C-alpha positions, 0 to 999 in steps of 0.5 A, a space after each residue: 516566459 509563461 509558467 508551467 501548469 500543474 494540476 490538483 485532482 481531489 482535495 488536500 487535508 494538510 498541505 493546502 498552504 504548501 500547494 498554494 505556495 507553488 503558485 509562485 513557480 507554476 500555474 495552479 489548476 484544480 479538479 477538486 470535485 466532479 465526475 469522470 465524464 467531466 474530467 475527460 471532457 476537460 481533457 478533450 477540450 484542451 483545458 489541461 493542455 499546458 499541464 506538466 504534472 498532476 497530483 492525484 490520490 486513492 481518494 480522488 478515484 471517486 472524482 475521476 475513476 481509476 487512471 485506466 487506459 481510457 483516462 490515460 489516453 485522454 491526458 494532455 500530451 504535455 503531461 510528464 508526471 503523475 504524482 500519486 498519494 498512496 503506497 498502493 497504486 493499483 488504480 493506475 495503469 502503469 503499463 499505459 503510462 509507460 507507453 506514453 512515457 509518463 513518470 509515476 510516483 507513489 508515497 512508500 517512504 511516508 507510510 512505512 512507520 504507521 503501517 508497520 505499527 498497525 501490522 504489529 497491532 493486527 499480529 498481536 490481536 490475531 495471536 490473542 484472539 482479541 476479537 472475542 473479548 473485545 466484542 464481549 466486553 462491549 456487550 456486557 459479557 466481560 471476556 465472553 467465551 475467550 480462548 487462550 492466545 499465543 505468545 509471539 516469542 519463539 515463533 517464526 514470522 515470514 514477511 512476503 515483500 521486504 520493502 520499506 513497510 516490511 523492514 519497518 515491521 521486521 524492526 518492530 517484530 524483533 522486540 517480541 522475540 520472533 525469528 524473522 525470515 523473508 522472501 523477495 524476488 531477490 535478496 536485499 543488498 547488505 545495506 538494506 537487509 536487517 542483520 536479524 532476518 534470513 532470506 529464503 529463496 522460494 515462496 514455498 519455503 517461506 510458507 512452510 517455515 512461517 508460524 505468522 505470515 505477513 503480506 507486504 506486497 504491491 498489488 498487480 497482475 502478478 501478485 493478485 491471489 498470490 495466496 490462494 488455496 494451494 498456498 494456504 495448505 502449505 502453511 502450518 496448521 494453526 498459522 496466522 496471517 497478517 495483511 496490511 497491503 492489499 486485500 486482493 493479494 489473498 483469495 478471500 473465499 479460500 481464506 474463509 474456508 481455511 479459517 473454518 477448517 481450522 488450518 488457519 488459526 486466525 487472521 489480522 486484516 486491515 485490507 479486503 478484496 472488495 473494499 468497503 465490502 468484506 466477505 461475510 465469512 470474515 465478518 462472522 468469524 471469531 478468528 478474524 481481527 479486522 480493521 477498516 483500512 486504517 494503516 496510514 490514518 494518523 495526522 502525521 502520516 497523512 501530512 507526510 504523504 501529501 508533502 511527499 507528493 508535492 515534493 515529487 511533483 516539484 522535483 519532476 517539473 524542476 529536475 526531470 526526476 521523481 523522488 519515489 518513482 514506482 518500481 515498474 518504471 525503473 528499467 525504462 530507458 526514458 527514465 532519468 538516472 538519480 531517482 533512488 539517490 534523491 529518495 534517500 534525501 527526503 
């Protein structure tokens, strides 16, 4: 019996040996370098007609462009699984995948700890207005015109999106004496909800009570600009915003206006609306503590992410179940039961 084929799109940095080892089970195909038109041509010519599952990443978007409706409609009929490297997957049209009954996985579990570490770093940097003394020091001006910062103890941290990253951040944040509240579409089950957190039913209540707001949501049509001028006004005067999720959760122009007016005291941002472009108002602001999307940039996390994608790929092909299927697909009747149970065994 002929082996089933799997496809790698883009490069691997840490799991090349594990990918090569899959050749004992599957026919390995690759599109490591190229352009979108070439990839589409390969799909239309039948080069991938036996491919059951593929590996792609946010980085491989430079090779194929986004997995939008055009590209997904060109994928071979044999394809059952898109295994994506990245916690965010807004460059995949999941609705089009649903129409074709193609399963999609991401890597939320692997990124939780490193991203939460960066969220703590950004929170502390924003609280201490760290941009000013750091910039002054390298310019030979010692502290420069530094201003007094704030302690986290006793402040209320509001987490919008209490998934794996949100819970990992909450776990770290409690060590600083913060009061932690969160808002989700629904309250976490008792086995997932940390005992030191309080669920609030509405976004408005979260905003009104928070001294520090952390965004930990996926980006989709419903969450884009979930924080805009109207929501910013509901935050307390001098509030702090931390974002390690996706830049377009916040309307950057509205955020800059709120910083300039003083309503928002400071921000700690690792993500931006039009990366790598950053709003000029953020770049020039002394109230903005900025990082260039490095939330998962550790050797250990990058390797874990690559390995999780390969585990998803193998699980999909062998069992018909993905370990970390994206939430938008959990309710579809063509999805096999068992994904959540498998995820707990990673």
